[in-house]
C-alpha positions as CSV (number, residue, x, y, z in Angstrom):
1,M,-43.8,-13.2,-80.4
2,P,-40.1,-13.4,-79.8
3,S,-38.1,-15.4,-82.0
4,S,-36.6,-18.7,-80.9
5,S,-33.1,-17.5,-81.5
6,S,-33.5,-14.6,-78.9
7,S,-34.9,-17.0,-76.4
8,R,-31.9,-19.2,-76.9
9,R,-29.5,-16.2,-76.4
10,R,-31.3,-15.2,-73.1
11,R,-31.1,-18.8,-71.9
12,G,-27.5,-19.0,-72.8
13,S,-26.6,-15.7,-71.1
14,R,-28.2,-16.9,-67.9
15,G,-26.5,-20.3,-68.1
16,G,-23.2,-18.5,-68.6
17,R,-23.6,-16.6,-65.4
18,R,-24.4,-19.8,-63.5
19,G,-21.2,-21.3,-64.9
20,H,-18.9,-18.5,-63.5
21,N,-16.1,-19.8,-61.1
22,P,-16.8,-19.0,-57.4
23,P,-14.7,-16.5,-55.7
24,M,-11.5,-17.8,-54.1
25,P,-11.4,-17.9,-50.4
26,P,-8.9,-15.4,-48.7
27,P,-5.5,-16.9,-48.0
28,P,-5.1,-18.3,-44.5
29,A,-3.7,-15.9,-42.0
30,E,-0.1,-16.4,-41.1
31,E,0.4,-18.0,-37.7
32,E,1.4,-15.5,-35.1
33,E,5.0,-15.8,-34.3
34,T,5.7,-17.3,-30.9
35,R,7.4,-14.6,-28.5
36,D,10.5,-15.6,-26.7
37,W,10.2,-13.7,-23.4
38,A,13.8,-14.5,-22.6
39,E,14.9,-12.4,-25.6
40,L,13.2,-9.2,-24.5
41,P,15.6,-6.3,-24.0
42,L,16.5,-5.7,-20.3
43,D,14.8,-2.3,-20.3
44,A,11.6,-3.9,-21.5
45,I,11.7,-6.6,-18.8
46,S,12.4,-3.9,-16.2
47,A,9.4,-1.9,-17.4
48,I,7.1,-4.9,-17.1
49,L,8.4,-5.8,-13.6
50,H,7.8,-2.2,-12.5
51,K,4.1,-2.6,-13.3
52,L,3.7,-5.8,-11.3
53,D,2.9,-6.4,-7.7
54,H,6.0,-7.1,-5.5
55,V,4.4,-10.2,-4.0
56,D,3.7,-11.5,-7.5
57,I,7.4,-10.8,-8.4
58,L,8.7,-12.8,-5.5
59,M,6.1,-15.6,-6.0
60,G,6.8,-16.3,-9.7
61,A,7.0,-13.4,-12.2
62,G,10.6,-12.9,-11.3
63,Q,11.3,-16.7,-12.0
64,V,10.3,-16.8,-15.7
65,C,13.9,-17.2,-16.9
66,R,17.5,-16.2,-16.2
67,S,17.2,-12.7,-17.6
68,W,13.9,-12.1,-15.7
69,R,15.5,-13.5,-12.4
70,S,18.5,-11.2,-12.8
71,S,16.3,-8.1,-13.5
72,A,14.1,-8.9,-10.4
73,R,17.0,-9.7,-8.1
74,D,19.7,-7.1,-9.2
75,E,17.7,-3.9,-9.8
76,P,17.5,-2.0,-6.5
77,E,15.3,0.6,-8.1
78,L,12.5,-1.9,-8.5
79,W,12.4,-2.3,-4.7
80,R,12.8,1.4,-3.7
81,R,9.1,1.5,-2.9
82,I,7.8,-1.9,-1.6
83,D,4.1,-2.6,-1.5
84,M,3.0,-5.9,0.0
85,L,-0.6,-4.8,0.7
86,G,-3.7,-6.8,-0.3
87,H,-2.4,-10.4,0.3
88,A,-4.0,-11.3,3.6
89,E,-5.2,-14.6,2.2
90,L,-1.5,-15.7,1.9
91,F,-0.7,-15.2,5.5
92,N,-1.2,-18.9,6.4
93,E,0.3,-20.3,3.2
94,L,3.5,-18.3,2.8
95,N,6.2,-16.8,4.9
96,L,5.3,-13.1,4.2
97,H,7.7,-12.0,6.9
98,G,10.6,-13.7,5.1
99,M,9.4,-12.3,1.7
100,A,9.3,-8.8,3.1
101,Q,13.0,-9.2,4.3
102,E,14.0,-10.5,0.8
103,A,12.2,-7.5,-0.7
104,V,14.2,-5.1,1.4
105,R,17.5,-7.0,0.8
106,R,17.0,-6.5,-3.0
107,S,16.7,-2.7,-2.5
108,A,20.4,-2.7,-1.5
109,G,19.9,0.0,1.1
110,R,17.7,2.3,-1.2
111,C,14.3,1.5,0.2
112,E,12.3,4.6,0.8
113,A,8.9,3.1,1.5
114,F,7.6,-0.2,2.9
115,W,3.8,-1.0,3.1
116,G,3.1,-4.4,4.5
117,E,-0.1,-6.3,5.5
118,Y,0.5,-9.3,7.7
119,A,4.1,-8.9,6.3
120,G,6.3,-7.8,9.2
121,D,7.3,-9.1,12.7
122,D,10.0,-8.0,15.2
123,D,12.9,-9.5,13.3
124,F,11.8,-7.9,10.0
125,L,11.4,-4.5,11.6
126,L,14.9,-4.7,13.1
127,Y,16.3,-5.8,9.7
128,L,14.5,-2.9,8.0
129,G,16.0,-0.5,10.5
130,D,19.5,-1.7,9.6
131,Q,18.9,-1.8,5.8
132,A,16.7,1.2,5.0
133,P,18.4,4.4,6.5
134,S,16.5,6.5,3.9
135,L,13.0,5.2,4.7
136,K,10.4,7.9,4.3
137,S,7.1,5.9,4.5
138,L,6.2,3.0,6.7
139,H,2.8,1.4,6.7
140,L,2.2,-1.7,9.0
141,I,-1.2,-3.2,8.8
142,S,-2.4,-6.3,10.8
143,C,1.2,-7.0,11.9
144,N,0.4,-8.8,15.1
145,D,3.9,-10.0,15.6
146,V,5.4,-6.5,16.0
147,S,6.0,-5.5,19.7
148,D,6.4,-2.2,21.4
149,E,10.0,-3.0,22.4
150,E,11.3,-3.8,19.0
151,F,9.2,-1.1,17.2
152,T,10.8,1.5,19.6
153,E,14.2,0.3,18.8
154,A,13.7,0.2,15.0
155,I,11.9,3.5,14.6
156,Q,14.9,5.4,15.9
157,K,16.8,4.4,12.7
158,F,14.4,6.3,10.4
159,P,15.2,10.0,10.9
160,L,13.8,10.9,7.5
161,L,10.5,9.3,8.1
162,E,7.5,11.4,6.9
163,D,4.6,9.1,6.8
164,L,3.7,6.3,9.4
165,E,0.6,4.2,9.6
166,L,-0.1,1.5,12.3
167,S,-3.4,-0.1,11.6
168,L,-4.6,-3.2,13.6
169,C,-1.3,-3.6,15.2
170,P,-2.4,-4.4,18.8
171,Y,1.0,-4.5,20.6
172,V,2.4,-1.2,19.5
173,G,1.6,2.1,21.2
174,E,2.2,1.5,24.9
175,S,5.4,2.2,27.1
176,G,5.9,5.7,25.5
177,A,6.5,4.3,22.0
178,F,4.9,7.3,20.3
179,G,7.0,9.7,22.3
180,V,10.1,8.1,20.9
181,V,8.6,8.5,17.5
182,G,8.2,12.2,18.0
183,K,11.8,12.6,19.0
184,A,13.3,10.2,16.5
185,C,11.4,11.3,13.4
186,P,11.3,15.1,13.4
187,Q,10.1,15.2,9.7
188,L,7.0,13.2,10.3
189,K,4.0,14.8,8.7
190,R,1.3,12.0,8.5
191,F,0.4,9.6,11.1
192,R,-2.5,7.0,11.1
193,L,-3.3,4.9,14.1
194,N,-6.3,2.7,13.7
195,R,-7.6,0.2,16.3
196,D,-9.9,-2.8,15.7
197,G,-12.6,-1.4,17.8
198,F,-13.5,0.9,20.6
199,Y,-13.7,-0.5,24.2
200,Y,-14.9,1.3,27.2
201,L,-12.4,0.7,30.1
202,D,-13.3,1.9,33.6
203,S,-10.0,0.8,35.1
204,R,-8.4,3.8,36.9
205,D,-5.0,2.2,36.3
206,Y,-5.3,2.6,32.5
207,D,-4.2,5.9,31.1
208,K,-6.5,6.5,28.1
209,D,-4.3,9.5,27.0
210,E,-0.9,7.7,27.1
211,E,-0.9,7.3,23.2
212,A,-2.2,10.8,22.7
213,L,0.4,12.5,24.9
214,G,3.1,10.6,22.8
215,I,1.5,11.9,19.6
216,A,1.6,15.4,20.9
217,T,5.4,15.2,20.7
218,M,5.1,14.9,16.8
219,H,5.2,18.6,16.3
220,G,5.4,18.6,12.5
221,L,2.3,16.6,11.9
222,R,-0.1,17.8,9.1
223,S,-2.4,14.9,9.1
224,L,-3.6,12.7,11.9
225,Q,-6.0,9.8,11.9
226,L,-7.0,8.2,15.2
227,S,-9.7,5.5,14.7
228,G,-11.3,3.6,17.7
229,N,-8.8,5.2,20.2
230,R,-9.6,5.7,23.8
231,V,-8.2,9.2,23.7
232,T,-10.2,11.8,26.0
233,N,-10.5,15.6,25.7
234,K,-7.4,16.0,27.7
235,G,-5.3,14.0,25.3
236,L,-6.7,15.6,22.2
237,E,-6.2,19.0,23.7
238,A,-2.6,18.2,24.2
239,I,-2.2,17.1,20.5
240,L,-4.0,20.3,19.3
241,D,-1.8,22.5,21.5
242,N,1.5,20.9,20.4
243,C,0.9,20.0,16.7
244,R,0.2,23.5,15.4
245,H,0.5,22.5,11.7
246,L,-2.4,20.1,11.6
247,E,-4.6,20.5,8.6
248,S,-6.4,17.2,8.8
249,L,-7.8,15.4,11.8
250,D,-9.9,12.2,11.9
251,I,-11.1,11.0,15.2
252,R,-14.0,8.8,14.2
253,R,-15.0,6.1,16.8
254,C,-13.0,8.0,19.6
255,F,-16.1,8.0,21.8
256,N,-14.3,9.3,24.9
257,V,-14.0,12.7,23.2
258,K,-16.8,15.2,23.9
259,M,-16.8,18.1,21.4
260,D,-17.3,20.9,23.9
261,G,-16.7,24.6,23.2
262,T,-13.1,24.4,24.1
263,L,-12.3,21.6,21.7
264,R,-14.3,23.2,18.9
265,A,-12.3,26.5,19.3
266,K,-9.0,24.6,19.1
267,C,-10.2,22.7,16.0
268,A,-11.1,25.8,14.2
269,Q,-7.8,25.8,12.4
270,I,-8.4,22.2,11.0
271,S,-9.5,22.3,7.3
272,S,-10.5,18.7,7.3
273,L,-12.2,17.4,10.5
274,R,-14.0,14.0,11.1
275,L,-15.7,13.7,14.3
276,P,-16.3,10.6,16.6
277,H,-19.8,9.7,15.5
278,E,-19.4,10.2,11.9
279,P,-19.8,7.1,9.7
280,N,-16.8,5.5,8.2
């Protein structure tokens, strides 16, 4: 039988453990220092702005403070390649034409690319022609306020143009406009012309191949996309006969084209070919 003294020692040792002080909680984390964005070095501000969308810069990011406004306004390199695509929802809320003109103004004559969706009318296009003599890439998408006449005048001021897209621009392409492009832009390598839909027209007064015959003057083309165009075999043959460097041809939804033996032989040189009835 254990002695009473040993029992007291065991009880005392257990009591001693219960009496230990609990561990101290960790010290509170230091509050994160608030960043003063105005104090960022100019090269850091510039790097941030270069990662932002140009519409976002014009709407607010470039208005954070004086240093940000200065960087957004006075750095032409930021506006050398202007991308205003993907903001169709703003068309009825903001003056996208005016914003496009302001973007080009900030490029200080160094703009090499302009891509605009609902951002471009006749006045803007003429302004671009005067302010961007080194333009190499022009994409106009859903620019319903661009007309044949003003497009034809402006395009003659872009002799270095290599890449042209006109998608859902319903008033550009008639009156020999594409023939003017062929003469004014000898370095053009890529052309995309996308219509809203294909329509069968039986009128004898309508030349279904007018646009195609104009495209046939773009002798340096490597890539051509025609979507929903009314071109016939005659017009497509003219393109293939005169654009000998074509590597890519997309004629989906061009339902007046019938791929007969003659056309297939002429397309043999095309490495990437999409035919009228292929899905989008």
